[in-house]
C-alpha positions in Angstrom: 21.2 7.0 -21.0 17.3 6.5 -22.1 15.4 9.3 -23.3 12.4 8.3 -21.2 11.7 6.1 -18.2 8.0 5.5 -17.2 7.4 3.8 -13.9 3.8 2.2 -13.3 3.3 1.5 -9.6 0.4 -0.3 -7.8 -1.7 0.8 -4.8 -1.1 -1.0 -1.4 -3.9 -2.2 0.9 -2.6 -2.7 4.5 -4.5 -5.2 6.5 -3.0 -4.0 9.9 0.3 -4.3 11.9 1.4 -7.5 13.7 2.9 -5.4 16.7 3.7 -2.0 17.8 6.9 -0.1 18.8 6.0 -0.5 22.5 6.7 -4.0 22.4 9.8 -6.1 23.0 11.1 -8.4 20.1 10.1 -7.5 16.5 8.1 -4.3 16.2 5.6 -3.6 13.5 5.3 -6.1 10.9 2.3 -6.4 9.1 0.2 -7.9 6.3 -1.3 -6.5 3.0 -2.0 -6.8 -0.7 -1.3 -4.9 -3.8 -4.0 -3.7 -6.3 -3.6 -2.4 -9.6 -6.1 0.6 -9.0 -5.9 3.4 -8.4 -2.2 3.2 -9.4 0.5 5.7 -10.0 2.5 6.7 -13.1 5.7 8.6 -13.0 7.5 9.9 -16.2 11.2 10.8 -16.2 12.5 12.5 -19.4 15.8 13.7 -20.7 16.1 17.4 -20.4 18.6 20.3 -20.4 18.3 20.7 -16.5 16.7 19.1 -13.6 13.0 19.8 -12.9 10.0 18.3 -11.3 6.3 19.0 -12.1 2.7 17.6 -11.6 0.8 16.7 -8.5 3.1 15.9 -5.5 5.9 17.6 -6.9 7.3 18.7 -3.4 7.4 14.9 -2.5 9.2 14.2 -5.7 11.9 16.8 -4.7 12.2 15.2 -1.3 12.6 11.7 -2.8 15.0 12.6 -5.4 17.2 14.6 -2.8 17.5 11.5 -0.7 18.3 9.2 -3.7 20.9 11.5 -4.9 22.5 11.9 -1.3 22.3 8.0 -0.8 24.2 7.4 -4.3 26.4 10.6 -3.9 25.4 11.9 -7.2 24.1 15.2 -8.6 20.5 15.6 -9.8 20.5 14.2 -13.3 19.2 16.6 -16.3 15.8 15.2 -16.7 12.3 16.1 -15.7 10.3 13.8 -13.2 6.5 14.2 -13.7 3.8 12.5 -11.8 1.1 11.9 -14.5 -1.4 9.8 -12.3 -1.7 9.3 -8.6 -4.2 8.2 -6.0 -5.2 10.8 -3.5 -2.8 11.0 -0.4 -3.6 10.0 3.1 -6.4 7.7 2.2 -4.8 4.3 3.1 -3.4 3.6 -0.3 0.5 3.8 0.5 1.0 6.8 -2.0 4.0 7.9 -0.1 5.9 4.8 -0.5 5.0 4.1 -3.8 5.9 7.4 -5.0 9.4 7.4 -3.4 10.2 4.0 -4.7 8.9 5.0 -8.2 11.4 7.8 -8.1 14.1 5.6 -6.8 13.6 2.8 -9.4 13.1 5.4 -12.2 16.2 7.4 -11.7 18.4 4.2 -11.1 17.1 3.0 -14.6 17.5 6.7 -16.2 21.1 6.9 -14.8 22.2 3.2 -15.7 22.3 2.1 -12.1 21.5 -1.4 -10.9 17.6 -1.8 -9.7 18.6 -2.6 -6.2 16.7 -4.9 -3.9 13.5 -3.8 -2.2 15.2 -3.0 1.0 18.0 -1.0 -1.0 15.2 1.0 -2.9 13.4 1.7 0.4 16.7 2.8 2.2 17.5 4.9 -0.9 14.7 7.1 -0.4 14.1 6.8 3.4 10.9 4.6 3.3 10.1 1.3 5.1 10.8 3.0 8.7 7.6 1.1 10.2 5.8 -1.3 7.8 7.4 -2.7 4.7 4.3 -4.2 3.2 4.5 -1.5 0.3 8.2 -1.7 -0.2 8.1 -5.5 -0.9 4.7 -5.0 -2.8 6.3 -2.4 -5.0 9.0 -5.0 -6.3 6.9 -8.0 -6.2 3.0 -7.4 -5.9 0.9 -10.0 -4.4 -0.1 -10.8 -0.8 2.8 -9.7 1.4 3.5 -10.7 5.0 6.7 -9.0 6.5 7.9 -10.0 10.0 8.7 -6.7 11.7 12.1 -5.2 12.6 14.5 -6.3 15.3 16.4 -3.4 16.8 19.3 -2.4 14.4 17.4 -3.6 11.5 16.6 -0.8 8.8 13.9 -2.8 6.9 11.7 -5.7 8.1 12.7 -9.1 6.5 9.9 -10.6 4.1 8.0 -13.5 5.5 5.8 -14.6 2.7 4.8 -13.4 -0.6 1.9 -15.1 -2.7 0.1 -14.6 -5.9 -3.6 -13.8 -5.2 -6.0 -15.5 -7.5 -6.5 -13.3 -10.6 -10.2 -13.6 -10.7 -10.5 -12.2 -7.2 -11.4 -8.5 -6.7 -11.3 -5.8 -4.1 -14.0 -3.1 -3.8 -12.3 0.1 -2.5 -14.7 2.5 -1.0 -14.2 5.7 0.9 -16.0 8.8 2.0 -14.8 11.5 -0.3 -14.1 14.1 2.2 -12.3 12.2 4.8 -8.6 11.4 5.5 -6.4 9.2 7.6 -3.6 9.9 10.0 -0.2 10.4 8.5 3.3 11.8 9.3 3.9 12.7 12.9 0.4 12.4 13.9 0.6 8.6 12.6 4.0 8.1 14.4 2.5 9.4 17.6 -0.4 7.2 17.7 1.7 4.1 16.9 4.3 5.2 19.8 1.7 5.8 22.3 -0.6 2.7 21.8 0.2 -0.3 24.3 -0.5 -3.6 22.8 -0.5 -6.7 24.9 1.8 -9.5 23.4 -1.1 -12.0 23.2 -2.8 -10.1 20.6 0.1 -10.0 18.4 0.5 -13.8 18.9 -3.2 -14.2 17.9 -2.6 -12.2 14.7 0.5 -14.1 13.7 -1.4 -17.3 14.2 -4.4 -16.0 12.3 -1.8 -15.2 9.4 -0.1 -18.3 9.4 -2.9 -20.9 10.0 -5.7 -19.3 8.2 -5.0 -16.3 5.8 -1.9 -17.5 3.8 -3.3 -21.2 3.6 -6.4 -19.9 2.2 -4.9 -17.5 -0.2 -2.4 -20.3 -1.3 -5.4 -22.6 -1.9 -7.6 -20.1 -3.6 -10.2 -20.8 -0.9 -12.1 -17.5 -1.2 -14.5 -18.2 1.7 -11.8 -19.1 4.0 -9.9 -16.1 3.0 -12.6 -13.5 3.3 -13.5 -14.8 6.8 -10.0 -14.9 8.1 -9.2 -11.5 6.4 -12.1 -9.9 8.6 -11.0 -11.5 11.8 -7.4 -10.2 11.3 -8.5 -6.8 10.3 -11.0 -6.4 13.3 -8.2 -7.8 15.8 -5.6 -5.3 14.4 -8.0 -2.4 14.5 -8.5 -3.0 18.2 -4.8 -1.6 18.6 -6.2 1.9 17.8 -9.6 2.1 19.6 -8.3 5.1 21.4 -7.1 7.1 18.4 -10.2 6.1 16.1 -13.0 6.0 18.6 -13.6 2.2 17.5 -12.4 -0.6 15.3 -12.7 1.7 12.3 -11.9 5.2 11.8 -15.2 7.0 13.0 -18.8 6.5 12.8 -19.2 6.8 9.1 -16.7 3.9 8.3 -18.2 1.8 11.2 -21.7 2.4 9.6 -20.3 1.4 6.1 -18.8 -1.9 7.5 -22.2 -2.6 9.3 -24.2 -1.9 5.8 -21.7 -4.0 3.8 -21.8 -7.0 6.0 -25.6 -6.9 6.3 -25.5 -7.7 2.7 -23.6 -10.7 3.3 -19.9 -9.7 2.4 -17.7 -11.1 5.0 -14.2 -10.0 4.0 -14.1 -6.4 4.9 -11.2 -4.3 6.3 -9.9 -1.0 6.7 -6.7 0.0 5.0 -4.1 1.5 7.3 -5.7 4.4 9.0 -8.3 4.6 6.4 -10.6 6.0 5.1 -10.3 3.5 2.5 -12.3 0.2 3.2 -11.6 -2.8 1.2 -14.1 -5.7 0.6 -12.8 -8.9 -0.8 -15.0 -10.3 -3.6 -14.6 -13.6 -5.5 -15.1 -12.4 -9.1 -15.6 -9.2 -11.1 -19.4 -9.5 -11.3 -19.7 -9.8 -7.6 -17.6 -6.6 -7.2 -19.3 -4.6 -9.8 -22.7 -5.6 -8.1 -21.5 -4.5 -4.8 -20.1 -1.1 -6.0 -23.3 -0.4 -7.6 -25.3 -1.0 -4.7 -23.2 1.1 -2.7 -23.9 4.0 -5.1 -27.5 3.2 -5.2 -28.3 2.6 -1.8 -25.9 4.2 0.6 -27.6 7.3 2.2 -24.6 8.9 4.1 -21.7 11.1 2.9 -20.7 10.8 -0.7 -18.6 7.8 -1.7 -15.9 6.7 -4.1 -16.3 3.1 -4.8 -13.9 1.3 -7.4 -13.1 -2.3 -8.5 -9.4 -3.2 -8.3 -7.7 -6.4 -9.5 -5.0 -7.9 -7.4 -1.7 -7.0 -8.7 0.7 -9.9 -8.7 3.7 -8.5 -10.6 4.7 -5.2 -8.6 5.8 -2.0 -10.4 6.7 -1.9 -14.1 9.5 0.2 -15.3 9.3 1.0 -19.2 12.4 2.5 -21.0 12.7 4.3 -24.3 16.2 4.6 -25.9 17.3 7.8 -27.6 16.0 8.2 -31.1 13.5 5.3 -30.4 9.5 6.2 -30.4 8.9 3.0 -28.4 8.6 2.4 -24.8 9.6 -1.1 -24.1 
């Protein structure tokens, strides 16, 4: 049994669902991408008893309880500590990345097989709707998942691609805003009727425009397709959000960013995080600086994030070893 396991997990951008639960056939599905910042770091260390600490400790306990029940095991003698985490409920998929980090970390600590992405998700009760974060945790990159048929626990993976490493995403959000989560999110999804033709249009956009643009590193085509997809997917939630984006501040932000000539803008999940695709690091830094200098609305957080094409990393230190490998 190792003395220490450290899990580094990326953050998830969700571009929008393909379908909702009110439809026949496959439900949910979706498209998204993994980014390296703001990431999550979880440390598991050998101890004389079980304990959790740090931010999100109650969520650690819940994930660990599910994992132990799934594997029919007692809690191992170790400490599980979140050393770094993005803010919750801002559209970055923290709940899934945290729970999967617990599953992957405890499996490694206890000497169990890592498991497939669906197995990891099922062991901690994640992936009930979208599985973008599930596959993204394991693989990184651009993720397209098909949606669930009745009886399927986890949506099948449709496409996974590396994004060009030179590309960047500027992540921007009002500091005092939060998106929907938990039961409020579930109710919003369950109560939203979606015409089948909209889902068909979204699927066609992904297959015919977004994925080919990413595969050929055509940034201009990717940015344009990304914006079309996000606007169409956002139309599902006009009643809940008051518009394509979650509230007047995000709508004004999108309008301002686009007025500066940036096409590939979208809202991650329920927001309030917006992402802006950029062709390189210099362009991304320039946009972030312009937002800090010229935005005259509520205070913003704006960071530059690289695509994550590898997924989470699990580092292990053996007993009596000072090194993490």
